[in-house]
N, C-alpha and C positions, 0 to 999 in steps of 0.2 A: 535218640528219638527227638525229632523236632516237629512232629505233627501229632495230633490227637483227634479223636472223634467227638463231634458235637451234633446235637439235634437242632437244626436250623429251620426257621420259617423261610419258605421260598416263595410264598404267595398266600393269599387268603385261603385258609383251610388246607394249606399244603405245607408239609414238613418233611425234611429228609435228613438222614444221618450222613454227615460229610466229614472229610478230613480238613482240619483247619490248623493253623500254626499253634504250637504249644506256647502258652504264655511264659514270658521271661520274668524271673524273679528280680525285682529292682534291688539296688544296693542300698536298702534302707530297712524299715520295719515291716516289710512285707513278708508273707509266707506263701509258699506254693502248696496247694491242697490237692490231694487226690480225692475227687468227689465220690462220696459213698451213696448218698440218696438225695433226691430232689422232690419236693412236693409241688403238685400242680395247683396253682392259685387261680382265683377268678380273673385276676388281671391278665394272666397268661392266656386264658380262654378268650378274653376281649381281643388281645393282639392276634390270636389264632383266627378268630372269626372275622374281625373287622379291620385288622392291621393298624389300629390306633386306639388310644384313649385320650380324648380331648385333643390337645395340640401335640401329643406325643405320637408321632407317626413312624411306623416301621419302614426302614429302607432295607429291602431284601438283598441278599439273605441276612438273617439276623438270629442270633441265639438268645432265646428267652430263658426264664427261670430265675427265681431269687430265693426260694426256700430250700436251704441245703445244709447238709453236714458233710464232713470229710475228715481225712487223716493228713496230718502235716507231713510233707515230703522233704521240704527244704525251708530254712529260715534265713531271713536277712539278718545283718549284724545287730539291728535294733529291735529284734522281735521279742525281747523281754523273756518271760518265763516259758514261752512255747518252745517245744523241741520236736524233732522228727519222731513220728509215731503217735503223737497226741491226737486223740479224736476230738473234734470240735464241732459246735454249731455256729452258724454264721449269721451275724446281723448284716443284712444286705445294703444298709444305708451308709455310704461313706461320706462323712462330713469333713470340712476343711479344718475345723478346730480353731480358726482364726477370725472369722467374721463376727459381726455384732450378735447374730443369732446363736452361734456356738458359744461365745463368751457369756451370753445371758442364760445358758443352760438349755438352749433349744436347738440341739444339733439336728433334730428331725426337720427343722425348717431352715437349715443351713443355706446361705445364699449360693453356695457352689456345690450343693448336694449332688452326689452321683449314686445311682441305684442300680444294683444288678438287674440285668434283663430289661432295662428301660431304654427305649430308643434315644440315641443321642447322648447317652450317659455311659453305661458300662455293658459289655456283653454279658449274657446270662450264664447260669451255672449248669445248664443242661449239656454238660461236656465232661470229659474225663478229668480235666484239671482246671483250676482257676487260681489266680493270685489275689489275695486280700490283705489289707493291713492287719497286723497282729491284733490291734485293739478291737477289730471287728470279729474276732474269733474267740469263742468261749468254750473252755474244756468241758466235754461231756462227762457228767457223773457216771461212775462205773455201772450203775443199775440201768442206765438208758442206752438203748441201741442206737446206731446211726439212723435207723428208720424212725424210731421214736423221737430222736432229737430234731428231726425235720419239723415236728409240730411246735417247737419252741418259737418259730417265727410268727405264725398266726396267733399263738397263745400270748406272745408278748404284746401284740396289739390289744388283745382282750384285757390283759393285765393293766396296760396303760389306760385304756378306756374306763375300766371299772375303778381305777384309782381315784377318779373324780368323785366317786360316791363315798370315799372314806370319811370326809367331814360331815356330809349331810346325812348319811346312813338312812336313806329312804326305806320305808316299810315295804313298799311294793314297786317293782319296776317292770318295764316292758322291753322286749327284744323282738323287732320285726325283721325276720329273716334268720333262719338257723342253719346256714351253711357253716363252713369252718370258722368264719369270723364271729358270727352270731353265737355259735356254740362256745367259742373261746371267751366271749364276754360273759356268757352264762356261767361257765366254769369258774372264771375269775371272780365274778360277783358273788357266787355262792360261797367260794372260799373266803371271801371278804366279809361274809355275814349277811348277805341279802336273804331275806326270809321268803318272800313271795315273788316269783318271776313268771310273768305272762309272756308266751312266745307265739310267733306266727310263722308259717311257711306254707308254700304251695306243694311241697313234696312230703308225702306222708311218712316216709322213712326218716326224714330229718326231724319231724315232729316227735316221732317215737324215740329217737335218740335224745332229743332235748328233755323229754319226760324222764327218761332213765338217768339223765345227768342232773336232775334236780328241779326242772321246771314244774310249777304248780298247775299250769293250765296251758294247753296248746291247741291251736286251731288253724285251719286253712282259710284265707280270705276268699277262696273260690267256693267254699261251702258254708261259711259262717259270717255273720255280720260282726266283724271284729270289734267295732266300737261298742255296740250294744252288749256284746258278749263280755267285754271287760268291765264296762260301766255298770252292768248288773251285779257285779261282784265287788267293785271298788268305786268310791266316789270319784276317783281319778288317780293317776300315777304321777309321782314326782320326777321320774326320769324315764325316758324312752330312748332306746338305742336303735337307730335305723341301720340295718346291716344288709339290706337286699338291693339297694339301688333302684327300687321301684318308686316312681313319683307318687303312686297311690298310697304308699306307706307313709309318706310325709303328711298327707292329709289325715290319715288315721292317727298319726302321732299327735298332731295338733288337737284333735278332738278328745283323745284319751288323757292328755296331760292335764294336771292340776294347774290353776293359776300360779305363776311363779316357777313352774317346772322347767326342766331342761331337756331339749331335744339334742341328742348326740348323733352326729351323722358319720357313719363309717362306710356305707354302701357306695359303690361306684356306678352311677347311672350310665346308660348307653347314650343318652342325649347330652348335649353341651350345656343345656339350661334346664332348670326345673322351676316350678312355680309353687308359691305358698299361699294359703288363705291368710292374707296379711291382716284382715280384721280379727280373725281368730288369734293370731299371734299377738297383736297389740292389746286386745282386750284381756288376754290372760297374762300378758307380759312374759311370754315364754322366751327363754334364753336358747340360743343355738350355739352348740359347741362342736366344731369339726374335730375329728380325730385323725391325726396324721402319723401313721406308722407306729413304731415301737417306742420311740423316745427313751432309750436306755433301759428297757424292761426285759431284755433277753436273759440276763443272769437270773432275775427274779422268777421268770417263767421256768427256767431249768430247775431252780431250787424248789419251786412248788411241785413240779413233777417228780423230782428225785426224792423229795421228802414225803411224798404220798398225799399231800394236801389236794392235789389235782391229778386225776387219772384221765389223760387225754388220748390214750392209745386207741380208743374206739373210733376216733376220727379217721385214722389211716385204714381205709376199707379195702383198697385195691392196690396192687403192686405190679409194675410192668418193667421190662428191660428197656434200655436206652433206645433200642431199635423199634420199640413199640410205643414211642412217645406220641405218635399220631393217634393211636388207639386210645391212649390215656386222655388226650385232649378231647376227642370225640365223646368219650364216656362222660367226662366232666361237663362238656357243653350241653349234653342231652339229659343230664341228671339221671342217668340210667343205672339200673341194677343196684339201687340203694347206695350209690357212691356219695361219700362225704369228701374224702381226700384221696386222690390217686397219687401214688408215690412211684417215682422212677428209681429203681434199684440198679446202680451201675455195676453190681456184681453179677449182672446178666441173668437174674432170676426172671422167669417168664410171666406171661399174662396171668393176672388174678392170683398171684402167689399169696 
């Protein structure tokens, strides 16, 4: 077999399952993975709807997808402890290991970073097989299924973001946007000891999911004055995580943060530029910390799930077959039917399994 099936973007809001060449295993530390499950991410939806994120522009046809699990089919000679048959979760960020950023312990900002499903970098994992470096593959604990393991990718981002709270240990925090990333921050922050978490979202199902996952207060900015709602309960918050990409949330964050507080930005806006209330920022001396992907937190995310400290399974709400990838993307784009995370199951299970 020298070809495989892949779900490829063929134009804006257009996707087709096509035959593409089977990836070749390099003669090094790479592994050939048979993909088991793929999560649909907000960035995939951006590419599907708009064909770009910032200066990352799709050249059609292109295979997207970066949240995946799989089973090792073949190993290169330097693949270490991995062996055929191992089930793994994948860290989609491939760093060079040699630049100043990698040497400084910042592989997530590697000068030559290549990311699965990112235009101009690596084709995505919405395909039957992919090749990845062995060090990007993490063995799945026995208690986690391939479908559950997909959640390690967004959860690792939440674990990395919440890790900034470990020294400060703020009493109350805010999360603006409770899609998979916002929920991942919530789960990780609660596991790390955060007592009171205020959350917002425009989708009622996601607010209810956040409350069940440990949020103390949840409201929609379409129905509630978020700033007065939170400030009537707290003098202010020491940390706010913006996880929705909505510029209005940035203004809300500045207003509800305490002087000296930190605004963590995880959301991906649809615009190339955003604006801040600079006077609010400077008067309060608010710090801004961008969060860039997982930064080595995949194993910790798997351990937290396998050990029972975090139950993220509720986020995988819908499952589709590879041939139904277009339906999955439309569902996610429309926030329909209570979707939090749509998962593509390459074992050919059908819609809404």
